[in-house]
Residue, then its C-alpha position, 0 to 999 in steps of 0.5 A: m093239315a100240312d103246311t103248304s109252304s113245306v110241301s111246295s119247298s119239298t116238291v121244288a127240292f125233289l124236282g131240282k134233285q131229279a133235274d140234277n140227276l138227269n143232267k149228270a146222266k146226260a153228261a156221263t153218257s156224252s162223255t162215254f160216247a166221246n171216249i168210245l168214239h176217240q178210241t175207235q178213231v185211234a184204233v182205225g187210224l183216223k186220229a192220233k192217240t196223242g199229239f203226234s200223227a206220224g212215225a213208228t209209234y203211231d203206226n203201231q197203235t193203229i189197225a192200218g199200221q199193224t196190218k202194214a207191219v204184218f204184211n211187211n213181215a210176211l213179205s220179208a219171211t217169204k223173201s228169206a224162205l225163197n232166198l230172194k235178195p232185195 
């Protein structure tokens, strides 16, 4: 016959380990989601990648800034091709 205190302590240890694993999985999932959300916000231009939120470097890191740069370059190329002066 098995010792009941041994069985109960093994059960408690097993359940404690499972709860710990669930907590780790929850933390990892939360962290991954937060990272993806931050990267998406940076890419769209809603949030700064670092502590600053203006200037050429910030604009080059966002979709809005990259779109603006492409538009400005296309406009400059068109002006040059048509020999238009500003």
